[in-house]
N, CA, C and O atoms as CSV, one atom per row, in Angstrom:
chain,resi,resn,atom,element,x,y,z
A,1,MET,N,N,-9.959,-43.226,-19.441
A,1,MET,CA,C,-10.080,-42.861,-18.361
A,1,MET,C,C,-9.649,-44.298,-17.740
A,1,MET,O,O,-10.074,-45.446,-17.871
A,2,GLU,N,N,-8.450,-43.599,-16.891
A,2,GLU,CA,C,-8.337,-45.439,-15.954
A,2,GLU,C,C,-9.211,-45.152,-14.636
A,2,GLU,O,O,-9.547,-44.053,-14.193
A,3,ASN,N,N,-9.538,-46.646,-14.042
A,3,ASN,CA,C,-10.196,-46.179,-12.627
A,3,ASN,C,C,-10.327,-45.616,-11.704
A,3,ASN,O,O,-11.401,-45.263,-11.216
A,4,LYS,N,N,-8.611,-45.314,-11.041
A,4,LYS,CA,C,-8.628,-44.570,-10.000
A,4,LYS,C,C,-8.868,-43.059,-10.715
A,4,LYS,O,O,-8.970,-42.305,-9.747
A,5,GLU,N,N,-8.968,-42.478,-11.601
A,5,GLU,CA,C,-9.265,-40.934,-12.506
A,5,GLU,C,C,-10.707,-40.895,-12.478
A,5,GLU,O,O,-11.285,-39.939,-11.960
A,6,PHE,N,N,-11.414,-41.986,-13.064
A,6,PHE,CA,C,-12.974,-42.592,-12.597
A,6,PHE,C,C,-13.542,-42.241,-11.303
A,6,PHE,O,O,-14.525,-41.536,-11.072
A,7,SER,N,N,-13.082,-42.597,-10.825
A,7,SER,CA,C,-13.078,-42.440,-9.235
A,7,SER,C,C,-13.496,-41.206,-8.459
A,7,SER,O,O,-14.461,-40.728,-7.862
A,8,ARG,N,N,-11.983,-40.901,-8.864
A,8,ARG,CA,C,-11.555,-39.384,-8.219
A,8,ARG,C,C,-12.664,-38.222,-8.701
A,8,ARG,O,O,-13.303,-37.517,-7.920
A,9,LYS,N,N,-12.735,-38.187,-9.935
A,9,LYS,CA,C,-13.577,-37.508,-10.952
A,9,LYS,C,C,-15.302,-37.655,-10.507
A,9,LYS,O,O,-16.021,-36.687,-10.258
A,10,LEU,N,N,-15.711,-39.009,-10.484
A,10,LEU,CA,C,-17.033,-39.223,-9.447
A,10,LEU,C,C,-16.907,-38.922,-8.263
A,10,LEU,O,O,-17.964,-38.417,-7.886
A,11,GLU,N,N,-16.236,-38.960,-7.535
A,11,GLU,CA,C,-16.017,-37.974,-5.872
A,11,GLU,C,C,-16.202,-36.659,-5.902
A,11,GLU,O,O,-16.986,-36.163,-5.093
A,12,GLU,N,N,-15.562,-35.899,-6.778
A,12,GLU,CA,C,-15.928,-34.610,-7.201
A,12,GLU,C,C,-16.992,-34.233,-7.466
A,12,GLU,O,O,-17.536,-33.437,-6.700
A,13,ARG,N,N,-17.739,-34.737,-8.800
A,13,ARG,CA,C,-19.114,-34.525,-9.309
A,13,ARG,C,C,-20.311,-34.538,-8.646
A,13,ARG,O,O,-21.303,-33.834,-8.831
A,14,THR,N,N,-19.970,-36.065,-7.262
A,14,THR,CA,C,-21.136,-36.157,-6.330
A,14,THR,C,C,-20.569,-35.108,-5.004
A,14,THR,O,O,-21.329,-35.052,-4.038
A,15,LYS,N,N,-19.764,-34.600,-4.960
A,15,LYS,CA,C,-19.529,-33.541,-3.933
A,15,LYS,C,C,-20.228,-32.235,-4.700
A,15,LYS,O,O,-21.143,-31.568,-4.217
A,16,ALA,N,N,-19.764,-32.070,-5.667
A,16,ALA,CA,C,-20.360,-30.856,-6.457
A,16,ALA,C,C,-21.981,-30.709,-6.314
A,16,ALA,O,O,-22.606,-29.650,-6.365
A,17,PHE,N,N,-22.417,-31.782,-6.158
A,17,PHE,CA,C,-23.725,-31.967,-6.179
A,17,PHE,C,C,-24.489,-32.306,-4.971
A,17,PHE,O,O,-25.718,-32.321,-4.901
A,18,ALA,N,N,-23.629,-32.589,-3.986
A,18,ALA,CA,C,-23.956,-32.273,-2.553
A,18,ALA,C,C,-24.317,-30.577,-2.297
A,18,ALA,O,O,-25.293,-30.222,-1.637
A,19,LEU,N,N,-23.468,-29.736,-2.860
A,19,LEU,CA,C,-23.176,-28.831,-2.659
A,19,LEU,C,C,-24.511,-27.886,-3.089
A,19,LEU,O,O,-25.268,-27.208,-2.395
A,20,LYS,N,N,-24.460,-28.165,-4.659
A,20,LYS,CA,C,-25.721,-27.714,-5.216
A,20,LYS,C,C,-26.748,-27.993,-4.659
A,20,LYS,O,O,-27.554,-27.164,-5.081
A,21,ILE,N,N,-27.448,-28.909,-3.682
A,21,ILE,CA,C,-28.422,-29.590,-3.298
A,21,ILE,C,C,-28.567,-28.632,-2.026
A,21,ILE,O,O,-29.710,-28.394,-1.636
A,22,ILE,N,N,-27.529,-28.096,-1.389
A,22,ILE,CA,C,-27.532,-28.059,-0.115
A,22,ILE,C,C,-28.022,-26.281,0.100
A,22,ILE,O,O,-28.806,-25.792,0.913
A,23,ARG,N,N,-27.056,-25.512,-1.173
A,23,ARG,CA,C,-27.366,-24.412,-1.735
A,23,ARG,C,C,-29.377,-24.423,-2.153
A,23,ARG,O,O,-30.354,-23.927,-1.591
A,24,LEU,N,N,-29.196,-25.199,-3.300
A,24,LEU,CA,C,-30.718,-25.328,-3.224
A,24,LEU,C,C,-31.975,-25.513,-2.281
A,24,LEU,O,O,-33.061,-24.943,-2.383
A,25,SER,N,N,-31.612,-26.360,-1.423
A,25,SER,CA,C,-32.366,-26.550,-0.699
A,25,SER,C,C,-32.882,-25.420,0.532
A,25,SER,O,O,-33.957,-25.293,1.120
A,26,ALA,N,N,-31.408,-24.583,0.624
A,26,ALA,CA,C,-31.884,-23.227,1.555
A,26,ALA,C,C,-32.791,-22.385,0.859
A,26,ALA,O,O,-33.387,-21.733,1.716
A,27,LEU,N,N,-33.123,-22.130,-0.095
A,27,LEU,CA,C,-34.382,-21.764,-1.086
A,27,LEU,C,C,-35.566,-22.053,-1.186
A,27,LEU,O,O,-36.300,-21.535,-2.028
A,28,LEU,N,N,-36.112,-23.314,0.031
A,28,LEU,CA,C,-37.213,-24.106,0.324
A,28,LEU,C,C,-38.013,-22.804,1.165
A,28,LEU,O,O,-37.550,-21.748,1.597
A,29,PRO,N,N,-39.111,-23.241,1.189
A,29,PRO,CA,C,-39.779,-22.379,2.413
A,29,PRO,C,C,-39.820,-22.802,3.337
A,29,PRO,O,O,-39.713,-24.005,3.574
A,30,ASN,N,N,-40.013,-21.793,4.242
A,30,ASN,CA,C,-39.683,-22.596,5.844
A,30,ASN,C,C,-40.989,-22.801,6.530
A,30,ASN,O,O,-41.133,-22.401,7.685
A,31,SER,N,N,-42.158,-23.534,5.745
A,31,SER,CA,C,-43.383,-24.042,6.289
A,31,SER,C,C,-42.790,-25.546,6.275
A,31,SER,O,O,-41.916,-26.120,5.625
A,32,VAL,N,N,-43.849,-25.972,7.493
A,32,VAL,CA,C,-43.564,-27.746,7.803
A,32,VAL,C,C,-43.466,-28.248,6.441
A,32,VAL,O,O,-42.341,-28.660,6.160
A,33,GLU,N,N,-44.341,-28.327,5.516
A,33,GLU,CA,C,-44.000,-28.891,3.867
A,33,GLU,C,C,-42.571,-28.913,3.906
A,33,GLU,O,O,-41.837,-29.878,4.116
A,34,GLY,N,N,-42.265,-27.682,3.668
A,34,GLY,CA,C,-40.270,-27.241,2.841
A,34,GLY,C,C,-39.558,-27.686,3.841
A,34,GLY,O,O,-38.513,-28.155,3.389
A,35,LYS,N,N,-39.622,-27.791,5.251
A,35,LYS,CA,C,-38.623,-28.145,5.928
A,35,LYS,C,C,-38.738,-29.841,5.576
A,35,LYS,O,O,-37.674,-30.437,5.406
A,36,ILE,N,N,-39.986,-30.579,5.474
A,36,ILE,CA,C,-39.984,-31.907,5.564
A,36,ILE,C,C,-39.238,-32.274,4.167
A,36,ILE,O,O,-38.169,-32.880,4.093
A,37,VAL,N,N,-39.998,-31.797,3.089
A,37,VAL,CA,C,-38.542,-32.012,1.513
A,37,VAL,C,C,-37.225,-30.777,1.749
A,37,VAL,O,O,-36.354,-31.008,0.911
A,38,ARG,N,N,-37.144,-30.516,1.939
A,38,ARG,CA,C,-35.555,-30.064,2.723
A,38,ARG,C,C,-34.742,-31.084,3.101
A,38,ARG,O,O,-33.632,-31.433,2.700
A,39,ASN,N,N,-35.690,-31.633,4.190
A,39,ASN,CA,C,-34.740,-32.606,4.921
A,39,ASN,C,C,-34.088,-33.537,3.953
A,39,ASN,O,O,-32.887,-33.720,3.755
A,40,GLN,N,N,-35.231,-34.140,3.337
A,40,GLN,CA,C,-35.564,-35.439,2.617
A,40,GLN,C,C,-34.279,-35.299,1.467
A,40,GLN,O,O,-33.359,-36.099,1.291
A,41,MET,N,N,-34.555,-33.941,0.716
A,41,MET,CA,C,-34.187,-33.581,-0.167
A,41,MET,C,C,-32.331,-33.469,0.010
A,41,MET,O,O,-31.549,-33.760,-0.896
A,42,THR,N,N,-31.933,-32.986,1.380
A,42,THR,CA,C,-30.729,-32.721,1.682
A,42,THR,C,C,-29.992,-34.157,1.790
A,42,THR,O,O,-28.976,-34.506,1.188
A,43,LYS,N,N,-30.673,-34.812,2.601
A,43,LYS,CA,C,-30.045,-36.301,2.755
A,43,LYS,C,C,-29.832,-37.126,1.788
A,43,LYS,O,O,-28.759,-37.650,1.489
A,44,SER,N,N,-30.794,-37.244,1.314
A,44,SER,CA,C,-30.572,-37.781,-0.199
A,44,SER,C,C,-29.505,-37.357,-1.552
A,44,SER,O,O,-28.656,-38.023,-2.143
A,45,GLY,N,N,-29.926,-36.108,-1.705
A,45,GLY,CA,C,-28.828,-35.324,-2.754
A,45,GLY,C,C,-27.138,-35.415,-1.881
A,45,GLY,O,O,-26.075,-35.460,-2.501
A,46,THR,N,N,-27.257,-35.425,-0.350
A,46,THR,CA,C,-25.488,-35.117,0.356
A,46,THR,C,C,-25.031,-36.528,0.486
A,46,THR,O,O,-23.820,-36.742,0.533
A,47,GLY,N,N,-25.860,-37.487,0.547
A,47,GLY,CA,C,-25.632,-38.724,1.223
A,47,GLY,C,C,-25.254,-40.051,-0.105
A,47,GLY,O,O,-24.559,-41.004,0.247
A,48,PHE,N,N,-25.718,-39.989,-1.424
A,48,PHE,CA,C,-24.749,-40.743,-2.282
A,48,PHE,C,C,-23.617,-40.859,-2.324
A,48,PHE,O,O,-22.918,-41.864,-2.198
A,49,GLY,N,N,-23.138,-38.908,-2.667
A,49,GLY,CA,C,-21.518,-38.575,-2.758
A,49,GLY,C,C,-21.299,-39.307,-1.258
A,49,GLY,O,O,-20.939,-40.464,-1.474
A,50,ALA,N,N,-21.393,-39.031,0.231
A,50,ALA,CA,C,-20.786,-39.732,0.992
A,50,ALA,C,C,-20.549,-41.291,0.770
A,50,ALA,O,O,-19.499,-41.862,1.062
A,51,ASN,N,N,-21.662,-41.895,0.216
A,51,ASN,CA,C,-21.424,-43.331,0.918
A,51,ASN,C,C,-20.874,-43.760,-0.972
A,51,ASN,O,O,-20.992,-44.960,-1.219
A,52,TYR,N,N,-20.486,-43.128,-1.834
A,52,TYR,CA,C,-19.622,-43.699,-2.817
A,52,TYR,C,C,-18.504,-43.311,-2.463
A,52,TYR,O,O,-17.645,-43.996,-3.018
A,53,ARG,N,N,-17.881,-42.188,-1.502
A,53,ARG,CA,C,-16.160,-42.311,-1.117
A,53,ARG,C,C,-16.409,-43.392,-0.022
A,53,ARG,O,O,-15.449,-44.097,0.292
A,54,GLU,N,N,-17.674,-43.596,0.620
A,54,GLU,CA,C,-17.235,-44.991,1.283
A,54,GLU,C,C,-17.035,-45.946,0.340
A,54,GLU,O,O,-16.011,-46.563,0.634
A,55,ALA,N,N,-17.649,-46.455,-0.892
A,55,ALA,CA,C,-17.469,-47.557,-1.441
A,55,ALA,C,C,-15.868,-47.366,-2.335
A,55,ALA,O,O,-15.449,-48.342,-2.958
A,56,THR,N,N,-15.355,-46.533,-2.330
A,56,THR,CA,C,-14.327,-46.465,-2.871
A,56,THR,C,C,-12.823,-47.042,-1.985
A,56,THR,O,O,-11.669,-47.338,-2.293
A,57,ARG,N,N,-13.571,-46.986,-0.864
A,57,ARG,CA,C,-12.371,-47.941,0.564
A,57,ARG,C,C,-13.225,-49.034,0.789
A,57,ARG,O,O,-12.991,-49.559,1.877
A,58,ALA,N,N,-14.217,-49.616,0.092
A,58,ALA,CA,C,-14.980,-50.545,0.801
A,58,ALA,C,C,-13.587,-52.071,0.389
A,58,ALA,O,O,-12.763,-52.277,-0.503
A,59,ARG,N,N,-14.069,-52.830,1.728
A,59,ARG,CA,C,-13.276,-53.939,2.147
A,59,ARG,C,C,-13.545,-55.468,1.348
A,59,ARG,O,O,-13.095,-56.599,1.530
A,60,SER,N,N,-14.354,-54.971,0.541
A,60,SER,CA,C,-14.285,-56.290,-0.394
A,60,SER,C,C,-15.414,-55.934,-1.488
A,60,SER,O,O,-16.206,-55.005,-1.337
A,61,ARG,N,N,-15.385,-56.972,-2.854
A,61,ARG,CA,C,-16.171,-56.548,-3.697
A,61,ARG,C,C,-17.483,-56.121,-3.453
A,61,ARG,O,O,-17.970,-55.108,-3.956
A,62,ALA,N,N,-18.359,-57.275,-2.293
A,62,ALA,CA,C,-19.502,-57.386,-2.031
A,62,ALA,C,C,-19.797,-56.431,-1.197
A,62,ALA,O,O,-21.019,-56.305,-1.108
A,63,ASP,N,N,-19.112,-55.578,-0.437
A,63,ASP,CA,C,-19.161,-54.344,0.331
A,63,ASP,C,C,-19.359,-53.159,-0.661
A,63,ASP,O,O,-20.230,-52.327,-0.403
A,64,PHE,N,N,-18.483,-53.022,-1.948
A,64,PHE,CA,C,-18.593,-52.475,-2.838
A,64,PHE,C,C,-19.489,-52.428,-3.846
A,64,PHE,O,O,-19.563,-51.397,-4.515
A,65,LYS,N,N,-20.113,-53.258,-4.056
A,65,LYS,CA,C,-21.812,-53.640,-4.494
A,65,LYS,C,C,-22.934,-53.017,-3.815
A,65,LYS,O,O,-23.847,-52.323,-4.263
A,66,ASN,N,N,-22.677,-53.402,-2.670
A,66,ASN,CA,C,-23.556,-52.989,-1.378
A,66,ASN,C,C,-23.522,-51.364,-1.797
A,66,ASN,O,O,-24.139,-50.744,-2.664
A,67,LYS,N,N,-22.861,-51.086,-1.133
A,67,LYS,CA,C,-22.750,-49.252,-1.246
A,67,LYS,C,C,-23.087,-48.385,-2.486
A,67,LYS,O,O,-23.566,-47.253,-2.553
A,68,ILE,N,N,-22.669,-49.312,-3.510
A,68,ILE,CA,C,-22.964,-48.561,-4.849
A,68,ILE,C,C,-24.512,-48.692,-5.077
A,68,ILE,O,O,-25.291,-47.811,-5.440
A,69,LYS,N,N,-24.750,-49.920,-4.795
A,69,LYS,CA,C,-26.006,-50.007,-4.617
A,69,LYS,C,C,-27.341,-48.632,-3.729
A,69,LYS,O,O,-28.338,-48.106,-4.225
A,70,ILE,N,N,-26.906,-48.521,-2.725
A,70,ILE,CA,C,-27.016,-47.257,-1.740
A,70,ILE,C,C,-26.806,-46.234,-2.661
A,70,ILE,O,O,-27.915,-45.731,-2.842
A,71,CYS,N,N,-25.968,-45.651,-3.348
A,71,CYS,CA,C,-25.815,-44.701,-4.005
A,71,CYS,C,C,-26.610,-44.410,-4.739
A,71,CYS,O,O,-27.062,-43.266,-4.696
A,72,GLU,N,N,-27.164,-45.521,-5.870
A,72,GLU,CA,C,-28.165,-45.915,-7.161
A,72,GLU,C,C,-29.789,-45.242,-5.960
A,72,GLU,O,O,-30.434,-44.206,-6.124
A,73,SER,N,N,-29.930,-46.066,-5.118
A,73,SER,CA,C,-31.078,-45.659,-4.323
A,73,SER,C,C,-31.558,-44.599,-3.927
A,73,SER,O,O,-32.704,-44.248,-4.208
A,74,GLU,N,N,-30.552,-43.758,-3.032
A,74,GLU,CA,C,-30.123,-42.644,-2.820
A,74,GLU,C,C,-29.973,-41.313,-3.928
A,74,GLU,O,O,-30.043,-40.170,-3.477
A,75,ALA,N,N,-29.772,-41.537,-5.340
A,75,ALA,CA,C,-29.521,-40.532,-6.161
A,75,ALA,C,C,-30.772,-41.068,-6.945
A,75,ALA,O,O,-30.680,-40.595,-8.078
A,76,ASN,N,N,-32.058,-41.952,-6.837
A,76,ASN,CA,C,-33.095,-41.649,-7.654
A,76,ASN,C,C,-33.831,-41.460,-6.364
A,76,ASN,O,O,-34.904,-41.974,-6.680
A,77,GLU,N,N,-33.966,-41.111,-5.255
A,77,GLU,CA,C,-34.204,-40.404,-3.980
A,77,GLU,C,C,-34.247,-38.870,-4.270
A,77,GLU,O,O,-35.276,-38.252,-4.544
A,78,ALA,N,N,-33.394,-38.506,-4.206
A,78,ALA,CA,C,-32.689,-37.133,-4.887
A,78,ALA,C,C,-33.393,-36.878,-6.088
A,78,ALA,O,O,-33.955,-35.790,-5.959
A,79,SER,N,N,-33.653,-37.438,-7.334
A,79,SER,CA,C,-33.931,-37.161,-8.264
A,79,SER,C,C,-35.807,-36.837,-8.080
A,79,SER,O,O,-36.480,-35.910,-8.529
A,80,TYR,N,N,-36.249,-38.159,-7.146
A,80,TYR,CA,C,-37.757,-37.880,-6.463
A,80,TYR,C,C,-38.017,-36.502,-6.111
A,80,TYR,O,O,-38.796,-35.709,-6.639
A,81,TRP,N,N,-36.957,-36.296,-4.783
A,81,TRP,CA,C,-37.421,-34.918,-4.122
A,81,TRP,C,C,-37.580,-33.221,-4.972
A,81,TRP,O,O,-38.263,-32.201,-4.892
A,82,LEU,N,N,-36.485,-33.773,-5.744
A,82,LEU,CA,C,-35.762,-32.742,-7.137
A,82,LEU,C,C,-37.275,-32.480,-8.002
A,82,LEU,O,O,-37.743,-31.356,-8.184
A,83,GLU,N,N,-37.741,-33.416,-8.352
A,83,GLU,CA,C,-38.979,-33.571,-9.690
A,83,GLU,C,C,-40.616,-32.959,-8.257
A,83,GLU,O,O,-41.697,-32.580,-8.710
A,84,ILE,N,N,-40.384,-33.017,-6.910
A,84,ILE,CA,C,-41.560,-32.691,-6.154
A,84,ILE,C,C,-41.479,-31.177,-5.690
A,84,ILE,O,O,-42.479,-30.599,-5.266
A,85,VAL,N,N,-40.024,-30.456,-5.806
A,85,VAL,CA,C,-39.877,-29.156,-5.748
A,85,VAL,C,C,-40.281,-28.565,-7.318
A,85,VAL,O,O,-41.051,-27.605,-7.325
A,86,GLY,N,N,-39.882,-29.000,-8.422
A,86,GLY,CA,C,-40.224,-28.616,-9.489
A,86,GLY,C,C,-41.558,-28.446,-9.820
A,86,GLY,O,O,-41.956,-27.505,-10.507
A,87,ASP,N,N,-42.605,-29.727,-9.145
A,87,ASP,CA,C,-43.878,-29.499,-9.330
A,87,ASP,C,C,-44.748,-28.584,-8.660
A,87,ASP,O,O,-45.759,-27.993,-9.041
A,88,LEU,N,N,-43.901,-28.605,-7.180
A,88,LEU,CA,C,-44.386,-27.303,-6.514
A,88,LEU,C,C,-44.322,-25.719,-6.731
A,88,LEU,O,O,-44.968,-24.775,-6.277
A,89,LYS,N,N,-43.151,-25.860,-7.717
A,89,LYS,CA,C,-42.557,-24.629,-8.012
A,89,LYS,C,C,-41.828,-23.736,-6.999
A,89,LYS,O,O,-41.820,-22.505,-7.012
A,90,TRP,N,N,-41.417,-24.280,-6.406
A,90,TRP,CA,C,-40.689,-24.346,-4.975
A,90,TRP,C,C,-39.481,-23.160,-5.420
A,90,TRP,O,O,-39.443,-22.262,-4.579
A,91,THR,N,N,-38.673,-23.004,-6.351
A,91,THR,CA,C,-37.741,-22.270,-6.389
A,91,THR,C,C,-37.569,-22.618,-8.529
A,91,THR,O,O,-38.082,-23.303,-9.414
A,92,GLU,N,N,-36.502,-21.580,-8.326
A,92,GLU,CA,C,-36.046,-21.411,-9.949
A,92,GLU,C,C,-35.769,-22.150,-10.949
A,92,GLU,O,O,-34.658,-22.664,-11.076
A,93,SER,N,N,-36.784,-22.319,-11.845
A,93,SER,CA,C,-36.382,-23.582,-12.920
A,93,SER,C,C,-35.267,-24.160,-13.414
A,93,SER,O,O,-34.954,-25.340,-13.569
A,94,GLN,N,N,-34.643,-22.998,-13.668
A,94,GLN,CA,C,-32.994,-23.393,-14.273
A,94,GLN,C,C,-32.249,-24.146,-13.810
A,94,GLN,O,O,-31.729,-25.162,-14.271
A,95,SER,N,N,-32.120,-23.266,-12.107
A,95,SER,CA,C,-31.507,-24.471,-11.244
A,95,SER,C,C,-31.839,-25.560,-10.857
A,95,SER,O,O,-30.975,-26.427,-10.725
A,96,LEU,N,N,-33.271,-25.844,-10.546
A,96,LEU,CA,C,-33.550,-26.840,-10.362
A,96,LEU,C,C,-33.700,-27.808,-11.491
A,96,LEU,O,O,-33.673,-28.996,-11.169
A,97,GLU,N,N,-33.840,-27.541,-12.648
A,97,GLU,CA,C,-33.318,-28.623,-13.848
A,97,GLU,C,C,-32.268,-28.758,-14.156
A,97,GLU,O,O,-31.994,-29.587,-15.023
A,98,ALA,N,N,-31.380,-28.052,-13.605
A,98,ALA,CA,C,-29.707,-28.392,-14.201
A,98,ALA,C,C,-29.710,-29.619,-12.731
A,98,ALA,O,O,-29.447,-30.777,-13.054
A,99,ALA,N,N,-30.011,-29.343,-11.119
A,99,ALA,CA,C,-29.565,-30.386,-10.220
A,99,ALA,C,C,-30.687,-31.480,-10.735
A,99,ALA,O,O,-30.279,-32.600,-10.427
A,100,LEU,N,N,-31.590,-31.528,-11.217
A,100,LEU,CA,C,-32.276,-32.663,-12.045
A,100,LEU,C,C,-31.709,-33.496,-12.868
A,100,LEU,O,O,-31.488,-34.666,-12.557
A,101,ASN,N,N,-31.421,-33.006,-13.963
A,101,ASN,CA,C,-30.360,-33.343,-14.607
A,101,ASN,C,C,-29.113,-34.248,-14.050
A,101,ASN,O,O,-28.864,-35.452,-14.124
A,102,GLU,N,N,-28.511,-33.249,-13.521
A,102,GLU,CA,C,-27.266,-34.001,-13.068
A,102,GLU,C,C,-27.595,-35.235,-11.774
A,102,GLU,O,O,-26.739,-36.101,-11.588
A,103,ALA,N,N,-28.649,-35.230,-11.078
A,103,ALA,CA,C,-29.207,-36.240,-10.215
A,103,ALA,C,C,-29.371,-37.638,-11.247
A,103,ALA,O,O,-29.141,-38.797,-10.901
A,104,ASN,N,N,-29.634,-37.375,-12.018
A,104,ASN,CA,C,-30.709,-38.262,-13.554
A,104,ASN,C,C,-28.772,-38.664,-13.897
A,104,ASN,O,O,-28.354,-39.624,-13.251
A,105,GLU,N,N,-27.890,-38.061,-14.702
A,105,GLU,CA,C,-27.263,-38.387,-14.825
A,105,GLU,C,C,-26.218,-39.341,-13.678
A,105,GLU,O,O,-25.877,-40.506,-13.886
A,106,LEU,N,N,-25.929,-38.720,-12.757
A,106,LEU,CA,C,-25.578,-39.588,-11.539
A,106,LEU,C,C,-26.238,-41.367,-11.261
A,106,LEU,O,O,-25.641,-42.439,-11.161
A,107,LEU,N,N,-27.565,-41.041,-11.211
A,107,LEU,CA,C,-28.219,-41.946,-11.187
A,107,LEU,C,C,-27.896,-43.448,-12.315
A,107,LEU,O,O,-27.962,-44.643,-12.028
A,108,ALA,N,N,-27.624,-42.933,-13.332
A,108,ALA,CA,C,-27.241,-43.971,-14.537
A,108,ALA,C,C,-25.890,-44.107,-14.401
A,108,ALA,O,O,-25.489,-45.041,-15.096
A,109,ILE,N,N,-24.820,-43.431,-13.649
A,109,ILE,CA,C,-23.345,-43.757,-13.814
A,109,ILE,C,C,-23.597,-45.203,-12.567
A,109,ILE,O,O,-23.270,-46.387,-12.645
A,110,PHE,N,N,-24.224,-44.516,-11.619
A,110,PHE,CA,C,-24.631,-45.708,-10.320
A,110,PHE,C,C,-24.917,-47.007,-10.918
A,110,PHE,O,O,-24.294,-48.069,-10.912
A,111,THR,N,N,-26.174,-46.593,-11.506
A,111,THR,CA,C,-26.506,-47.707,-12.312
A,111,THR,C,C,-25.754,-49.158,-12.464
A,111,THR,O,O,-25.763,-50.254,-11.905
A,112,SER,N,N,-24.791,-48.194,-14.073
A,112,SER,CA,C,-24.112,-48.891,-14.806
A,112,SER,C,C,-23.201,-49.800,-13.764
A,112,SER,O,O,-23.129,-51.029,-13.746
A,113,ILE,N,N,-22.552,-48.894,-12.935
A,113,ILE,CA,C,-21.548,-49.745,-12.198
A,113,ILE,C,C,-21.820,-50.591,-11.550
A,113,ILE,O,O,-21.020,-51.493,-11.302
A,114,GLY,N,N,-23.262,-50.546,-10.992
A,114,GLY,CA,C,-23.995,-51.720,-10.432
A,114,GLY,C,C,-23.849,-53.256,-11.258
A,114,GLY,O,O,-23.428,-54.397,-11.068
A,115,LYS,N,N,-24.436,-52.510,-12.179
A,115,LYS,CA,C,-24.700,-53.702,-13.344
A,115,LYS,C,C,-23.477,-54.580,-14.035
A,115,LYS,O,O,-23.468,-55.697,-14.553
A,116,ASN,N,N,-22.558,-53.691,-13.839
A,116,ASN,CA,C,-20.980,-54.232,-14.366
A,116,ASN,C,C,-20.306,-55.284,-12.880
A,116,ASN,O,O,-19.440,-56.158,-12.915
A,117,LEU,N,N,-20.943,-54.866,-11.928
A,117,LEU,CA,C,-20.415,-55.665,-11.123
A,117,LEU,C,C,-21.220,-57.156,-10.786
A,117,LEU,O,O,-21.136,-57.721,-9.696
A,118,GLU,N,N,-21.905,-57.595,-11.792
A,118,GLU,CA,C,-22.703,-58.561,-11.574
A,118,GLU,C,C,-22.448,-59.525,-12.406
A,118,GLU,O,O,-23.109,-60.563,-12.368
């Protein structure tokens, strides 16, 4: 797979993940705690897709690397919030498990991309 195709597929994958996170966050309780977790999970779970899109349009290699590191950080944060939701048993475990697996796979991809830039 060439770089352009890989990049396009990763953009699609991060967008699909963002949609999954938005749907999942809508299932969280409307308590004060639920709203805080919903906000954090949604921000991190949608943010790295937007940052990856920005990375693909970076002005320099350093700019690209910086944006990829942001993607890595936000993917890690999304995994954290998904784990919190799972530990609190706030939503169906099957959809949550699928989202957590995808977050961890995306984290591994961004980590690998970042290491290849060093």
